[in-house]
Biopython code that builds the backbone (N, CA, C, O; Angstrom):
import numpy as np
from Bio.PDB.StructureBuilder import StructureBuilder

atoms = [
    (1, "UNK", "N", (70.007, 35.825, 95.482)),
    (1, "UNK", "CA", (70.095, 37.204, 95.783)),
    (1, "UNK", "C", (68.723, 37.775, 95.675)),
    (1, "UNK", "O", (68.022, 37.626, 94.674)),
    (2, "UNK", "N", (68.354, 38.453, 96.774)),
    (2, "UNK", "CA", (66.994, 39.051, 96.792)),
    (2, "UNK", "C", (66.977, 40.446, 96.058)),
    (2, "UNK", "O", (68.003, 40.964, 95.617)),
    (3, "UNK", "N", (65.756, 40.995, 95.966)),
    (3, "UNK", "CA", (65.634, 42.259, 95.250)),
    (3, "UNK", "C", (66.479, 43.357, 95.853)),
    (3, "UNK", "O", (67.160, 44.092, 95.138)),
    (4, "UNK", "N", (66.435, 43.473, 97.209)),
    (4, "UNK", "CA", (67.183, 44.552, 97.914)),
    (4, "UNK", "C", (68.699, 44.388, 97.630)),
    (4, "UNK", "O", (69.364, 45.363, 97.278)),
    (5, "UNK", "N", (69.207, 43.248, 97.771)),
    (5, "UNK", "CA", (70.722, 43.147, 97.513)),
    (5, "UNK", "C", (71.091, 43.380, 96.076)),
    (5, "UNK", "O", (72.169, 43.915, 95.814)),
    (6, "UNK", "N", (70.177, 42.973, 95.037)),
    (6, "UNK", "CA", (70.486, 43.268, 93.634)),
    (6, "UNK", "C", (70.441, 44.836, 93.382)),
    (6, "UNK", "O", (71.259, 45.363, 92.628)),
    (7, "UNK", "N", (69.508, 45.526, 94.006)),
    (7, "UNK", "CA", (69.416, 46.974, 93.898)),
    (7, "UNK", "C", (70.675, 47.604, 94.601)),
    (7, "UNK", "O", (71.261, 48.556, 94.086)),
    (8, "UNK", "N", (71.043, 47.088, 95.698)),
    (8, "UNK", "CA", (72.292, 47.588, 96.340)),
    (8, "UNK", "C", (73.474, 47.455, 95.531)),
    (8, "UNK", "O", (74.267, 48.393, 95.450)),
    (9, "UNK", "N", (73.677, 46.276, 94.873)),
    (9, "UNK", "CA", (74.802, 45.966, 94.048)),
    (9, "UNK", "C", (74.762, 46.906, 92.774)),
    (9, "UNK", "O", (75.801, 47.438, 92.382)),
    (10, "UNK", "N", (73.630, 47.091, 92.174)),
    (10, "UNK", "CA", (73.566, 47.932, 90.937)),
    (10, "UNK", "C", (73.808, 49.418, 91.259)),
    (10, "UNK", "O", (74.411, 50.167, 90.491)),
    (11, "UNK", "N", (73.292, 49.799, 92.462)),
    (11, "UNK", "CA", (73.518, 51.162, 92.891)),
    (11, "UNK", "C", (74.988, 51.420, 93.195)),
    (11, "UNK", "O", (75.526, 52.469, 92.841)),
    (12, "UNK", "N", (75.632, 50.465, 93.850)),
    (12, "UNK", "CA", (77.076, 50.564, 94.100)),
    (12, "UNK", "C", (77.916, 50.681, 92.884)),
    (12, "UNK", "O", (78.848, 51.482, 92.820)),
    (13, "UNK", "N", (77.567, 49.836, 91.867)),
    (13, "UNK", "CA", (78.273, 49.856, 90.551)),
    (13, "UNK", "C", (78.093, 51.179, 89.939)),
    (13, "UNK", "O", (79.091, 51.769, 89.525)),
    (14, "UNK", "N", (76.871, 51.734, 89.832)),
    (14, "UNK", "CA", (76.598, 52.967, 89.179)),
    (14, "UNK", "C", (77.353, 54.178, 89.919)),
    (14, "UNK", "O", (78.064, 54.995, 89.336)),
    (15, "UNK", "N", (77.098, 54.161, 91.222)),
    (15, "UNK", "CA", (77.691, 55.274, 91.979)),
    (15, "UNK", "C", (79.218, 55.192, 91.971)),
    (15, "UNK", "O", (79.928, 56.196, 92.042)),
    (16, "UNK", "N", (79.690, 53.932, 91.881)),
    (16, "UNK", "CA", (81.162, 53.809, 91.841)),
    (16, "UNK", "C", (81.671, 54.338, 90.585)),
    (16, "UNK", "O", (82.812, 54.797, 90.612)),
    (17, "UNK", "N", (81.026, 54.355, 89.485)),
    (17, "UNK", "CA", (81.438, 54.938, 88.233)),
    (17, "UNK", "C", (81.527, 56.453, 88.385)),
    (17, "UNK", "O", (82.492, 57.075, 87.942)),
    (18, "UNK", "N", (80.509, 57.042, 89.016)),
    (18, "UNK", "CA", (80.538, 58.412, 89.298)),
    (18, "UNK", "C", (81.707, 58.868, 90.180)),
    (18, "UNK", "O", (82.310, 59.921, 89.972)),
    (19, "UNK", "N", (81.993, 58.020, 91.176)),
    (19, "UNK", "CA", (83.052, 58.295, 92.111)),
    (19, "UNK", "C", (84.327, 58.232, 91.366)),
    (19, "UNK", "O", (85.181, 59.099, 91.549)),
    (20, "UNK", "N", (84.511, 57.244, 90.526)),
    (20, "UNK", "CA", (85.757, 57.146, 89.723)),
    (20, "UNK", "C", (85.942, 58.423, 88.857)),
    (20, "UNK", "O", (87.012, 59.031, 88.808)),
    (21, "UNK", "N", (84.879, 58.768, 88.211)),
    (21, "UNK", "CA", (84.978, 59.984, 87.361)),
    (21, "UNK", "C", (85.343, 61.218, 88.176)),
    (21, "UNK", "O", (86.213, 61.993, 87.779)),
    (22, "UNK", "N", (84.685, 61.400, 89.305)),
    (22, "UNK", "CA", (85.067, 62.545, 90.193)),
    (22, "UNK", "C", (86.488, 62.424, 90.711)),
    (22, "UNK", "O", (87.159, 63.450, 90.820)),
    (23, "UNK", "N", (86.989, 61.252, 91.035)),
    (23, "UNK", "CA", (88.390, 61.121, 91.528)),
    (23, "UNK", "C", (89.347, 61.448, 90.487)),
    (23, "UNK", "O", (90.358, 62.108, 90.728)),
    (24, "UNK", "N", (89.031, 60.968, 89.240)),
    (24, "UNK", "CA", (89.903, 61.271, 88.112)),
    (24, "UNK", "C", (89.943, 62.771, 87.767)),
    (24, "UNK", "O", (90.991, 63.334, 87.450)),
    (25, "UNK", "N", (88.774, 63.376, 87.841)),
    (25, "UNK", "CA", (88.815, 64.857, 87.633)),
    (25, "UNK", "C", (89.521, 65.633, 88.671)),
    (25, "UNK", "O", (90.230, 66.589, 88.356)),
    (26, "UNK", "N", (89.351, 65.251, 89.938)),
    (26, "UNK", "CA", (90.044, 65.908, 91.088)),
    (26, "UNK", "C", (91.529, 65.700, 91.001)),
    (26, "UNK", "O", (92.290, 66.654, 91.161)),
    (27, "UNK", "N", (91.958, 64.513, 90.758)),
    (27, "UNK", "CA", (93.334, 64.093, 90.879)),
    (27, "UNK", "C", (94.175, 64.128, 89.566)),
    (27, "UNK", "O", (95.400, 64.246, 89.604)),
    (28, "UNK", "N", (93.529, 64.030, 88.499)),
    (28, "UNK", "CA", (94.205, 63.965, 87.268)),
    (28, "UNK", "C", (95.113, 62.782, 87.133)),
    (28, "UNK", "O", (94.720, 61.641, 87.377)),
    (29, "UNK", "N", (96.392, 63.076, 86.724)),
    (29, "UNK", "CA", (97.340, 61.959, 86.456)),
    (29, "UNK", "C", (97.789, 61.324, 87.775)),
    (29, "UNK", "O", (98.360, 60.234, 87.751)),
    (30, "UNK", "N", (97.562, 61.935, 88.868)),
    (30, "UNK", "CA", (97.958, 61.318, 90.181)),
    (30, "UNK", "C", (97.064, 60.089, 90.512)),
    (30, "UNK", "O", (97.440, 59.201, 91.278)),
    (31, "UNK", "N", (95.873, 60.092, 89.897)),
    (31, "UNK", "CA", (95.096, 58.909, 90.183)),
    (31, "UNK", "C", (95.378, 57.751, 89.273)),
    (31, "UNK", "O", (95.078, 57.757, 88.079)),
    (32, "UNK", "N", (95.980, 56.737, 89.906)),
    (32, "UNK", "CA", (96.401, 55.573, 89.199)),
    (32, "UNK", "C", (95.231, 54.612, 88.880)),
    (32, "UNK", "O", (94.173, 54.675, 89.506)),
    (33, "UNK", "N", (95.435, 53.787, 87.964)),
    (33, "UNK", "CA", (94.338, 52.779, 87.714)),
    (33, "UNK", "C", (94.017, 51.934, 88.797)),
    (33, "UNK", "O", (92.850, 51.578, 88.965)),
    (34, "UNK", "N", (94.981, 51.551, 89.597)),
    (34, "UNK", "CA", (94.728, 50.717, 90.884)),
    (34, "UNK", "C", (93.874, 51.554, 91.781)),
    (34, "UNK", "O", (92.875, 51.044, 92.288)),
    (35, "UNK", "N", (94.199, 52.842, 92.023)),
    (35, "UNK", "CA", (93.457, 53.637, 93.005)),
    (35, "UNK", "C", (91.983, 53.844, 92.503)),
    (35, "UNK", "O", (91.043, 53.875, 93.298)),
    (36, "UNK", "N", (91.829, 53.981, 91.188)),
    (36, "UNK", "CA", (90.526, 54.264, 90.689)),
    (36, "UNK", "C", (89.682, 52.907, 90.739)),
    (36, "UNK", "O", (88.486, 52.907, 91.033)),
    (37, "UNK", "N", (90.362, 51.814, 90.446)),
    (37, "UNK", "CA", (89.614, 50.530, 90.713)),
    (37, "UNK", "C", (89.226, 50.293, 92.132)),
    (37, "UNK", "O", (88.112, 49.855, 92.419)),
    (38, "UNK", "N", (90.169, 50.587, 93.055)),
    (38, "UNK", "CA", (89.884, 50.436, 94.465)),
    (38, "UNK", "C", (88.749, 51.341, 94.930)),
    (38, "UNK", "O", (88.009, 50.973, 95.843)),
    (39, "UNK", "N", (88.598, 52.497, 94.333)),
    (39, "UNK", "CA", (87.524, 53.462, 94.575)),
    (39, "UNK", "C", (86.245, 52.842, 94.184)),
    (39, "UNK", "O", (85.299, 52.784, 94.969)),
    (40, "UNK", "N", (86.198, 52.353, 92.914)),
    (40, "UNK", "CA", (84.987, 51.711, 92.412)),
    (40, "UNK", "C", (84.651, 50.503, 93.199)),
    (40, "UNK", "O", (83.481, 50.352, 93.550)),
    (41, "UNK", "N", (85.555, 49.620, 93.518)),
    (41, "UNK", "CA", (85.314, 48.423, 94.273)),
    (41, "UNK", "C", (84.729, 48.777, 95.655)),
    (41, "UNK", "O", (83.828, 48.109, 96.161)),
    (42, "UNK", "N", (85.267, 49.833, 96.231)),
    (42, "UNK", "CA", (84.811, 50.266, 97.591)),
    (42, "UNK", "C", (83.288, 50.582, 97.509)),
    (42, "UNK", "O", (82.542, 50.230, 98.423)),
    (43, "UNK", "N", (82.865, 51.194, 96.502)),
    (43, "UNK", "CA", (81.461, 51.525, 96.289)),
    (43, "UNK", "C", (80.626, 50.312, 96.022)),
    (43, "UNK", "O", (79.489, 50.207, 96.484)),
    (44, "UNK", "N", (81.186, 49.399, 95.279)),
    (44, "UNK", "CA", (80.384, 48.191, 95.014)),
    (44, "UNK", "C", (80.295, 47.367, 96.294)),
    (44, "UNK", "O", (79.242, 46.770, 96.516)),
    (45, "UNK", "N", (81.272, 47.287, 97.123)),
    (45, "UNK", "CA", (81.211, 46.571, 98.424)),
    (45, "UNK", "C", (80.193, 47.281, 99.314)),
    (45, "UNK", "O", (79.461, 46.625, 100.055)),
    (46, "UNK", "N", (80.136, 48.583, 99.252)),
    (46, "UNK", "CA", (79.261, 49.411, 100.090)),
    (46, "UNK", "C", (77.813, 49.000, 99.671)),
    (46, "UNK", "O", (76.958, 48.734, 100.515)),
    (47, "UNK", "N", (77.586, 48.962, 98.358)),
    (47, "UNK", "CA", (76.215, 48.574, 97.797)),
    (47, "UNK", "C", (75.812, 47.192, 98.269)),
    (47, "UNK", "O", (74.691, 46.976, 98.729)),
    (48, "UNK", "N", (76.742, 46.262, 98.149)),
    (48, "UNK", "CA", (76.489, 44.897, 98.605)),
    (48, "UNK", "C", (76.173, 44.797, 100.103)),
    (48, "UNK", "O", (75.240, 44.109, 100.515)),
    (49, "UNK", "N", (76.999, 45.521, 100.920)),
    (49, "UNK", "CA", (76.837, 45.441, 102.336)),
    (49, "UNK", "C", (75.474, 46.052, 102.734)),
    (49, "UNK", "O", (74.804, 45.527, 103.623)),
    (50, "UNK", "N", (75.064, 47.158, 102.082)),
    (50, "UNK", "CA", (73.830, 47.798, 102.439)),
    (50, "UNK", "C", (72.681, 46.944, 101.854)),
    (50, "UNK", "O", (71.641, 46.811, 102.500)),
    (51, "UNK", "N", (72.835, 46.401, 100.722)),
    (51, "UNK", "CA", (71.813, 45.501, 100.122)),
    (51, "UNK", "C", (71.533, 44.281, 100.893)),
    (51, "UNK", "O", (70.384, 43.846, 100.968)),
    (52, "UNK", "N", (72.581, 43.680, 101.498)),
    (52, "UNK", "CA", (72.477, 42.433, 102.184)),
    (52, "UNK", "C", (71.905, 42.681, 103.592)),
    (52, "UNK", "O", (71.402, 41.746, 104.216)),
    (53, "UNK", "N", (71.972, 43.899, 104.093)),
    (53, "UNK", "CA", (71.483, 44.235, 105.369)),
    (53, "UNK", "C", (69.977, 44.185, 105.435)),
    (53, "UNK", "O", (69.304, 44.838, 104.637)),
    (54, "UNK", "N", (69.452, 43.457, 106.327)),
    (54, "UNK", "CA", (67.922, 43.358, 106.487)),
    (54, "UNK", "C", (67.461, 44.473, 107.491)),
    (54, "UNK", "O", (67.751, 44.412, 108.686)),
    (55, "UNK", "N", (66.769, 45.435, 106.975)),
    (55, "UNK", "CA", (66.376, 46.587, 107.862)),
    (55, "UNK", "C", (65.301, 46.137, 108.780)),
    (55, "UNK", "O", (64.445, 45.312, 108.459)),
    (56, "UNK", "N", (65.386, 46.730, 109.968)),
    (56, "UNK", "CA", (64.279, 46.488, 110.980)),
    (56, "UNK", "C", (63.191, 47.516, 110.674)),
    (56, "UNK", "O", (62.014, 47.234, 110.902)),
    (57, "UNK", "N", (63.536, 48.670, 110.177)),
    (57, "UNK", "CA", (62.546, 49.659, 109.886)),
    (57, "UNK", "C", (62.537, 50.005, 108.390)),
    (57, "UNK", "O", (63.605, 50.013, 107.778)),
    (58, "UNK", "N", (61.399, 50.286, 107.784)),
    (58, "UNK", "CA", (61.387, 50.722, 106.355)),
    (58, "UNK", "C", (61.144, 52.279, 106.280)),
    (58, "UNK", "O", (60.772, 52.795, 105.226)),
    (59, "UNK", "N", (61.361, 52.999, 107.404)),
    (59, "UNK", "CA", (61.255, 54.414, 107.312)),
    (59, "UNK", "C", (62.418, 54.984, 106.603)),
    (59, "UNK", "O", (63.540, 54.535, 106.841)),
    (60, "UNK", "N", (62.231, 55.981, 105.711)),
    (60, "UNK", "CA", (63.360, 56.512, 104.914)),
    (60, "UNK", "C", (64.359, 57.195, 105.829)),
    (60, "UNK", "O", (65.561, 57.091, 105.583)),
    (61, "UNK", "N", (63.928, 57.882, 106.863)),
    (61, "UNK", "CA", (64.866, 58.618, 107.722)),
    (61, "UNK", "C", (65.752, 57.603, 108.405)),
    (61, "UNK", "O", (66.949, 57.852, 108.554)),
    (62, "UNK", "N", (65.219, 56.462, 108.829)),
    (62, "UNK", "CA", (66.052, 55.475, 109.405)),
    (62, "UNK", "C", (67.040, 54.854, 108.437)),
    (62, "UNK", "O", (68.196, 54.594, 108.770)),
    (63, "UNK", "N", (66.570, 54.636, 107.281)),
    (63, "UNK", "CA", (67.440, 54.059, 106.218)),
    (63, "UNK", "C", (68.560, 55.072, 105.831)),
    (63, "UNK", "O", (69.664, 54.635, 105.505)),
    (64, "UNK", "N", (68.317, 56.379, 105.856)),
    (64, "UNK", "CA", (69.241, 57.381, 105.570)),
    (64, "UNK", "C", (70.319, 57.422, 106.693)),
    (64, "UNK", "O", (71.496, 57.599, 106.382)),
    (65, "UNK", "N", (69.966, 57.271, 107.917)),
    (65, "UNK", "CA", (70.941, 57.310, 108.947)),
    (65, "UNK", "C", (71.768, 56.027, 108.938)),
    (65, "UNK", "O", (72.982, 56.068, 109.137)),
    (66, "UNK", "N", (71.108, 54.879, 108.705)),
    (66, "UNK", "CA", (71.777, 53.609, 108.687)),
    (66, "UNK", "C", (72.757, 53.620, 107.431)),
    (66, "UNK", "O", (73.875, 53.113, 107.521)),
    (67, "UNK", "N", (72.338, 54.167, 106.353)),
    (67, "UNK", "CA", (73.233, 54.298, 105.139)),
    (67, "UNK", "C", (74.401, 55.188, 105.374)),
    (67, "UNK", "O", (75.485, 54.950, 104.841)),
    (68, "UNK", "N", (74.197, 56.273, 106.207)),
    (68, "UNK", "CA", (75.356, 57.142, 106.556)),
    (68, "UNK", "C", (76.348, 56.319, 107.411)),
    (68, "UNK", "O", (77.546, 56.354, 107.127)),
    (69, "UNK", "N", (75.917, 55.615, 108.396)),
    (69, "UNK", "CA", (76.793, 54.862, 109.259)),
    (69, "UNK", "C", (77.507, 53.775, 108.424)),
    (69, "UNK", "O", (78.729, 53.662, 108.515)),
    (70, "UNK", "N", (76.814, 53.005, 107.646)),
    (70, "UNK", "CA", (77.428, 51.979, 106.766)),
    (70, "UNK", "C", (78.418, 52.574, 105.767)),
    (70, "UNK", "O", (79.510, 52.050, 105.541)),
    (71, "UNK", "N", (77.986, 53.696, 105.179)),
    (71, "UNK", "CA", (78.850, 54.415, 104.205)),
    (71, "UNK", "C", (80.081, 54.974, 104.834)),
    (71, "UNK", "O", (81.143, 55.019, 104.211)),
    (72, "UNK", "N", (79.951, 55.413, 106.096)),
    (72, "UNK", "CA", (81.112, 55.860, 106.870)),
    (72, "UNK", "C", (82.135, 54.708, 107.142)),
    (72, "UNK", "O", (83.349, 54.871, 107.020)),
    (73, "UNK", "N", (81.571, 53.570, 107.507)),
    (73, "UNK", "CA", (82.394, 52.469, 107.839)),
    (73, "UNK", "C", (83.172, 51.901, 106.619)),
    (73, "UNK", "O", (84.365, 51.615, 106.721)),
    (74, "UNK", "N", (82.496, 51.746, 105.496)),
    (74, "UNK", "CA", (83.113, 51.230, 104.292)),
    (74, "UNK", "C", (84.066, 52.321, 103.718)),
    (74, "UNK", "O", (85.189, 51.987, 103.340)),
    (75, "UNK", "N", (83.682, 53.522, 103.647)),
    (75, "UNK", "CA", (84.527, 54.617, 103.095)),
    (75, "UNK", "C", (85.808, 54.874, 103.875)),
    (75, "UNK", "O", (86.844, 55.288, 103.356)),
    (76, "UNK", "N", (85.647, 54.587, 105.196)),
    (76, "UNK", "CA", (86.815, 54.809, 106.084)),
    (76, "UNK", "C", (88.041, 53.960, 105.616)),
    (76, "UNK", "O", (89.184, 54.408, 105.702)),
    (77, "UNK", "N", (87.775, 52.766, 105.138)),
    (77, "UNK", "CA", (88.870, 51.900, 104.685)),
    (77, "UNK", "C", (89.639, 52.520, 103.566)),
    (77, "UNK", "O", (90.869, 52.492, 103.558)),
    (78, "UNK", "N", (88.899, 53.108, 102.573)),
    (78, "UNK", "CA", (89.639, 53.805, 101.485)),
    (78, "UNK", "C", (90.311, 55.083, 101.900)),
    (78, "UNK", "O", (91.362, 55.458, 101.381)),
    (79, "UNK", "N", (89.676, 55.755, 102.860)),
    (79, "UNK", "CA", (90.189, 57.040, 103.286)),
    (79, "UNK", "C", (91.486, 56.779, 104.092)),
    (79, "UNK", "O", (92.427, 57.559, 103.945)),
    (80, "UNK", "N", (91.587, 55.724, 104.935)),
    (80, "UNK", "CA", (92.779, 55.368, 105.587)),
    (80, "UNK", "C", (93.866, 54.920, 104.663)),
    (80, "UNK", "O", (95.048, 55.198, 104.869)),
    (81, "UNK", "N", (93.425, 54.185, 103.585)),
    (81, "UNK", "CA", (94.398, 53.728, 102.549)),
    (81, "UNK", "C", (95.062, 54.823, 101.788)),
    (81, "UNK", "O", (96.145, 54.638, 101.233)),
    (82, "UNK", "N", (94.416, 55.985, 101.753)),
    (82, "UNK", "CA", (94.985, 57.176, 101.059)),
    (82, "UNK", "C", (95.782, 58.088, 102.013)),
    (82, "UNK", "O", (96.082, 59.236, 101.684)),
    (83, "UNK", "N", (96.116, 57.556, 103.190)),
    (83, "UNK", "CA", (96.748, 58.328, 104.188)),
    (83, "UNK", "C", (95.940, 59.622, 104.621)),
    (83, "UNK", "O", (96.509, 60.654, 104.975)),
    (84, "UNK", "N", (94.556, 59.476, 104.562)),
    (84, "UNK", "CA", (93.679, 60.563, 104.940)),
    (84, "UNK", "C", (93.767, 61.790, 104.021)),
    (84, "UNK", "O", (93.559, 62.930, 104.436)),
    (85, "UNK", "N", (94.086, 61.495, 102.745)),
    (85, "UNK", "CA", (94.199, 62.647, 101.790)),
    (85, "UNK", "C", (92.971, 62.872, 100.998)),
    (85, "UNK", "O", (92.725, 63.993, 100.553)),
    (86, "UNK", "N", (92.152, 61.816, 100.791)),
    (86, "UNK", "CA", (90.938, 61.997, 99.885)),
    (86, "UNK", "C", (89.719, 62.225, 100.699)),
    (86, "UNK", "O", (88.832, 61.375, 100.775)),
    (87, "UNK", "N", (89.671, 63.335, 101.291)),
    (87, "UNK", "CA", (88.509, 63.749, 102.103)),
    (87, "UNK", "C", (87.224, 63.880, 101.326)),
    (87, "UNK", "O", (86.135, 63.555, 101.800)),
    (88, "UNK", "N", (87.400, 64.395, 100.048)),
    (88, "UNK", "CA", (86.197, 64.505, 99.260)),
    (88, "UNK", "C", (85.585, 63.105, 98.896)),
    (88, "UNK", "O", (84.363, 62.962, 98.846)),
    (89, "UNK", "N", (86.421, 62.116, 98.652)),
    (89, "UNK", "CA", (85.911, 60.739, 98.381)),
    (89, "UNK", "C", (85.280, 60.164, 99.617)),
    (89, "UNK", "O", (84.266, 59.469, 99.550)),
    (90, "UNK", "N", (85.861, 60.447, 100.704)),
    (90, "UNK", "CA", (85.348, 59.910, 102.073)),
    (90, "UNK", "C", (83.937, 60.549, 102.277)),
    (90, "UNK", "O", (82.984, 59.820, 102.551)),
    (91, "UNK", "N", (83.801, 61.799, 102.157)),
    (91, "UNK", "CA", (82.502, 62.437, 102.293)),
    (91, "UNK", "C", (81.469, 61.955, 101.270)),
    (91, "UNK", "O", (80.304, 61.741, 101.605)),
    (92, "UNK", "N", (81.914, 61.786, 100.011)),
    (92, "UNK", "CA", (81.033, 61.272, 98.945)),
    (92, "UNK", "C", (80.637, 59.835, 99.352)),
    (92, "UNK", "O", (79.499, 59.444, 99.093)),
    (93, "UNK", "N", (81.501, 59.051, 99.961)),
    (93, "UNK", "CA", (81.141, 57.766, 100.360)),
    (93, "UNK", "C", (79.977, 57.630, 101.381)),
    (93, "UNK", "O", (79.120, 56.748, 101.312)),
    (94, "UNK", "N", (80.034, 58.583, 102.324)),
    (94, "UNK", "CA", (78.985, 58.679, 103.338)),
    (94, "UNK", "C", (77.621, 59.044, 102.617)),
    (94, "UNK", "O", (76.581, 58.437, 102.871)),
    (95, "UNK", "N", (77.696, 60.025, 101.746)),
    (95, "UNK", "CA", (76.443, 60.432, 101.021)),
    (95, "UNK", "C", (75.968, 59.310, 100.088)),
    (95, "UNK", "O", (74.767, 59.089, 99.928)),
    (96, "UNK", "N", (76.937, 58.600, 99.469)),
    (96, "UNK", "CA", (76.474, 57.443, 98.645)),
    (96, "UNK", "C", (75.841, 56.370, 99.441)),
    (96, "UNK", "O", (74.900, 55.722, 98.984)),
    (97, "UNK", "N", (76.354, 56.152, 100.679)),
    (97, "UNK", "CA", (75.703, 55.212, 101.550)),
    (97, "UNK", "C", (74.278, 55.546, 101.854)),
    (97, "UNK", "O", (73.415, 54.670, 101.906)),
    (98, "UNK", "N", (74.025, 56.848, 102.060)),
    (98, "UNK", "CA", (72.655, 57.309, 102.313)),
    (98, "UNK", "C", (71.767, 57.015, 101.086)),
    (98, "UNK", "O", (70.676, 56.451, 101.175)),
    (99, "UNK", "N", (72.295, 57.424, 99.988)),
    (99, "UNK", "CA", (71.537, 57.239, 98.722)),
    (99, "UNK", "C", (71.214, 55.774, 98.505)),
    (99, "UNK", "O", (70.067, 55.429, 98.222)),
    (100, "UNK", "N", (72.225, 54.891, 98.636)),
    (100, "UNK", "CA", (72.041, 53.458, 98.352)),
    (100, "UNK", "C", (70.970, 52.870, 99.313)),
    (100, "UNK", "O", (70.076, 52.133, 98.896)),
    (101, "UNK", "N", (71.099, 53.230, 100.626)),
    (101, "UNK", "CA", (70.186, 52.616, 101.534)),
    (101, "UNK", "C", (68.762, 53.127, 101.317)),
    (101, "UNK", "O", (67.824, 52.339, 101.435)),
    (102, "UNK", "N", (68.561, 54.384, 101.012)),
    (102, "UNK", "CA", (67.201, 54.881, 100.774)),
    (102, "UNK", "C", (66.659, 54.259, 99.479)),
    (102, "UNK", "O", (65.474, 53.930, 99.442)),
    (103, "UNK", "N", (67.444, 54.081, 98.432)),
    (103, "UNK", "CA", (67.020, 53.473, 97.237)),
    (103, "UNK", "C", (66.604, 51.994, 97.528)),
    (103, "UNK", "O", (65.544, 51.522, 97.115)),
    (104, "UNK", "N", (67.510, 51.302, 98.266)),
    (104, "UNK", "CA", (67.209, 49.865, 98.527)),
    (104, "UNK", "C", (65.948, 49.740, 99.466)),
    (104, "UNK", "O", (65.167, 48.798, 99.326)),
    (105, "UNK", "N", (65.783, 50.630, 100.346)),
    (105, "UNK", "CA", (64.593, 50.517, 101.208)),
    (105, "UNK", "C", (63.352, 50.880, 100.451)),
    (105, "UNK", "O", (62.310, 50.245, 100.618)),
    (106, "UNK", "N", (63.445, 51.894, 99.616)),
    (106, "UNK", "CA", (62.155, 52.298, 98.871)),
    (106, "UNK", "C", (61.813, 51.237, 97.832)),
    (106, "UNK", "O", (60.647, 50.856, 97.725)),
    (107, "UNK", "N", (62.797, 50.738, 97.050)),
    (107, "UNK", "CA", (62.471, 49.877, 95.923)),
    (107, "UNK", "C", (62.724, 48.378, 96.154)),
    (107, "UNK", "O", (62.284, 47.541, 95.367)),
    (108, "UNK", "N", (63.431, 48.054, 97.233)),
    (108, "UNK", "CA", (63.826, 46.659, 97.421)),
    (108, "UNK", "C", (62.901, 45.829, 98.283)),
    (108, "UNK", "O", (63.281, 44.723, 98.670)),
    (109, "UNK", "N", (61.703, 46.300, 98.608)),
    (109, "UNK", "CA", (60.677, 45.602, 99.417)),
    (109, "UNK", "C", (60.081, 44.478, 98.558)),
    (109, "UNK", "O", (59.594, 44.721, 97.454)),
    (110, "UNK", "N", (60.124, 43.323, 99.048)),
    (110, "UNK", "CA", (59.464, 42.172, 98.401)),
    (110, "UNK", "C", (57.962, 42.318, 98.503)),
    (110, "UNK", "O", (57.403, 42.631, 99.555)),
    (111, "UNK", "N", (57.350, 42.086, 97.399)),
    (111, "UNK", "CA", (55.842, 42.267, 97.335)),
    (111, "UNK", "C", (55.187, 40.866, 97.213)),
    (111, "UNK", "O", (53.963, 40.760, 97.146)),
]
sb = StructureBuilder()
sb.init_structure("model")
sb.init_model(0)
sb.init_chain("A")
sb.init_seg("    ")
for serial, (resi, resn, name, xyz) in enumerate(atoms, 1):
    if name == "N":
        sb.init_residue(resn, " ", resi, " ")
    sb.init_atom(name, np.array(xyz, "f"), 0.0, 1.0, " ", f" {name:<3s}", serial, name[0])
structure = sb.get_structure()
């Protein structure tokens, strides 16, 4: 596992915790443990997917756009799984994709 993929994984784990906390605050008792775990796992998978992606460009604007696209694709699976009810989580996933890719691009360069 290279530095970029490790940073992606750790970013996904940390942002997944924030996403679970946000989902629990938004949904209260309606958020089951399975849903919260699926939300966290979705962010971890997003971090791995972005971390394993080898960028062509190291420009932060390119990585932000790439992260938005990859975040959209991964978050769409959870959004569809909620019957399109968790729009806030879907939008957060796109934003998290941008954050993860920018962090991976900025700090994941092998020296």
